[in-house]
N, C-alpha and C positions, 0 to 999 in steps of 0.2 A: 246486679248485685249491689246491695247497700253496704257500704262500709262503716262501721262506726269504731271512733276512737275514744269516745267517752261514755263510761260505763253508768254514768249518773244520769245519760240523756238518752237511755234506748227507748226504743217503740215498744209498743206492746204488741209481742209478736203473737201470731195466730198459730195456736197449737204446734208451738215449737219443738221441732226436732232437731237435737243438738248433739254434737261432739267436740271433742277438745283435742287439739294437738298442734303441733310445728307444720304438719303436712311439706316438708322440705324437699322441693322437687315437684310436689304433685305429681309423682310419677304414676306408673301403671298400676304398682301395689295400692296407692292411694287411692286409686278410682273405684276400687271395689269397695271401701266404706263410704265413697260419696254417692256410688249407685245404690248403696243399701239406704242411705239417707234419704235419696231422692223416692225412691219406692216407697219409706214409710212416709213421709210425706204426704205423698200423692194420696195413699190408703187413708189418711186420716185428715185430709183437707188442710193440711199444716205447711208450715216453713221450713225450709233448711236453714239452720244457723251454725257456723262454726266459730268456736272459741280458738283462738289462737294468742300467744304472748309474744311481745317485744320488749325489752331484748329477751333473746333466748334466756328460759330460766335457769338453765344450768351455768350461763354467764354470770348470774347474780349468787346463786347456791353452791356452786363446786367447782374446783379447780380443775375438773376434767375437762371443761369446755377449751382449755388452751390447746391451741395447735388444730381444734376441730374447724373446717371450713364448711359454710352452708352452700348446697348447691342453689339456692335461692336466695336473694333479700326479700323483705316483708313486701317491696314493691311489686316484685315479679312474682310473688304469691299471690299477691292480690290480683293480678291481671291473668293468671293462670288459673285461679278460681271462678273469677268470673266467666271464662270460656266453658266451663263444665257445669254452668248451670245452678250455682248456688244462690240461695236468695239474700243470705244475710253472712258478712263476717264481722266478728266484733274482734279488735285488737287491744288486748288489755293490756296496759301499762305493766310489766313486772317488776316490782319494787321488794325491797325488804321487808315493808309493812304488808304486801298481799301476801309473801312467802311464810310470812310468820302468824297467819290468821291459822287458827285449829281448824282441823277437819270438818268438824261440825259446823263451825263458823261458814266454811268454805260452802258447803251445803245449804246451810239455812239463808245466810245474807249474800252470797255470791250466784249460786247457780238458781234458786228457787226463788229468791226474791227481785233478782234482775231479769231471769229469763222465763219463769214460768213454764218449764219445760213440760211437753206432753210427754215426750220419750226423749231419754238419753241415751247414745249409742256410745258405748266405752269399752276399751279394752280390759280385760280380766285380769291384767298386771298393772292397771292405771293406779297411780300413787298421788295423793294430794294434800296440802294443808303442812302444817308446820311438823318438822322431821319426817315428812312423807308418811304421816300416820294413816292418812285415809285410803281406803281401797274399793275395790269393786262391792265386797262384802258388806262394806258401810253403806254404800249408796242403796244396797238391796233392802238392809234393814229400816232406812227410812222412805223407800219408796211408797207405801202404803199410805205413811203419815203425810207426805207432801204431794201425793195424787200423781206421780209421774211412772210412765214404764222405763224398764232399763233393758236395754239390748247388749249382750254381750259380743265383742269382736273376739272371734274365736283364736287360738293360739297359734295355729297355722297360718293364718293371716298376718298376724303381728310380725311373727317370725320373718315371713317373705317380705313384707314392709322394710323390716330392719336390714334383712340382707341387701335388698332392692337398694336402699340408701347407701350402705358402705360401700358396695359393689359399684353404685355410680360415684361416689366420691374416687374411690382408687382407681376407675377405669379413666377419670378425668385427667388427674395427676398423671397416668401412665399412657397417656394418648390414645387410648382405646374407644375411638369415637363411636365405632359400630355397637359395642355393648352400651355405651353410654345413651345414644339417641334410642337404641331398641327398647332399653328398661324404661326411659324415660317417656317413650310415646312421642317425642318431638326432637328438635335439634338443641341440643344443650347452647344456652346463649349467656352474654353477660354485656354490661353496658360499660363505657369508658367516657369519659370527657377528654375532647381532642386538644391537646397541647403541641407546643411547639418543639420541633426536634431538631435536628443539624443539618435537615433537607437534601442528605445525602441520596435518598430515593429519587428526588427531583432529578438530583443530576444524574442518576443512573437510567432514567426514563421510567422509571418507577416510582410516583409520588405515594408517599404513605402518610395515612393518619395516626400519630402517635396517641397512643391513649393511657389515660392514668384513671385506674378503677378506684375510686373513691370510698368503697365499701369495703374495710379491713377483714369483714368475716368471709366475703365472697370468694370461693374456691375458683382457681383460674387455670386453663390448662397447662399441661408439661411443656417445655420447649419444644420448638419443631415448627413446621411449615405446615399449613392447614388452608383446604379450601373452604370458605366461609360466604355467607348471606350479609350483608351490611346495611343498616337501615339508618340512614341520617335522619336527624329532627326533621320534622316536617314534611317527610316522604311516607307515602301509604304502601308503596311496594319495594321489597328488599332488592339489593343491587348485587351483582356478582362479584367476587374479590377473592383474595387470599391474603393470608395473615402469617406474620412471623413472630414469634415469642422466643426471646433469647437474650445472649449477649453479644450479638454479631460478631463472632470471630474473626472474621476476613478484616473488619476495620478494627481491632482491638479495643471493642466494647468494654466497659467496666460495669455497667449496669445492665439490668435485666429490663428489658422494654417489649411493648406489644406495638406492633405496626400492622396496619392494615392499608394493602392496596385494592382500590375499589376501582373495578375496570371501567374504562371508558368514562370517566368522572374528573372534572376539573375545578367544582365548584370550591370555596373557601368556606370550612367548616370548623374553624379554630373556636375553642370555647363552646362548643355544642356537645350534646351528647350523642354517640354513636352505640347503636345496638349491633352486635355482632352474634350470628347464629353460627355455631362450628358445625360445618357438614361433613367433613373427612380429613383425618390427618393424612399427610402426604409423604414427609419424610423428616428426619431428624435436622438438627441445626450442624452445619458442617463449617469448616475453614476452608476458603479456597486459595488458590496460588494468584492472587490479583482480582481487582475489579472486572477485569474482560470476563474471566471464568466464573465469577459471580453473576454478571449478568445473563451469561449463557445458560446458567442455572435456573435464574431468576424466569427466563424466559420458558423454559420447560416446564417451570412451577406453573405457569400461567394456562399452559397448554392442558397440563395435568388436571388443574383447577376447573377449567372449562368441560372437562371431559365428565367431572361428577356433579356438576351443579346444572 
């Protein structure tokens, strides 16, 4: 998959079959649209082209974005879309200037001039242009003039995608890993920078990688203990481990921390990125009567983790 960040330097797409959207999570609902794109492209000897925006448009034009966290960062979405076999991903910088072009300009100067689409696959409720004045009907009106085919994504498919995205976000926060991974079609994951902690885990016999998630828009699971796979930089195969998210009440923690213990691993990975794939929620965060009781529970957590990894 080719990724394009400069809309002034796009290639001449061959019979471009395009769609537009965030595709947050690239979950099972999204796969129906992606399968439709690939089928259309194959039938017309064309290329699949996804247009997405960064940052999220609602971050620029609406206050509703506050409090919403994304299932995937832009980098994670790129990786997932590449795996499903999309030919091109165009990441359009979403700015006030872009948002304020008229709907007619959006069609003429952006969609047609930049992409020369053979086919546009778009939702029945898609809105675009200044004041969100553009819609499916306007695209339909101009289809003959600009020579593109228009394919509507039905209401029930879009509702399924919206419901799925909402349920995934809710389930991540509520520790419902079974729902999350089923609807995503893969294990939910996130990346963090390994930073220095207080080294307590090492003293207890369970050294941990303390993670700092740098993307403020990325959703993080709720507090608790999880069975996980971990992928340090430079590794191609994920390693088994367990993760704790929370305030460490047994040692009077004051800050919410993310700690990952990678089984049978003793490498120094400070200042490196660690990818964590969340396999299963094991238990809530608890306060124990001393460190001995805590270690005993951690021993059991490791056994429980290995049972599902």
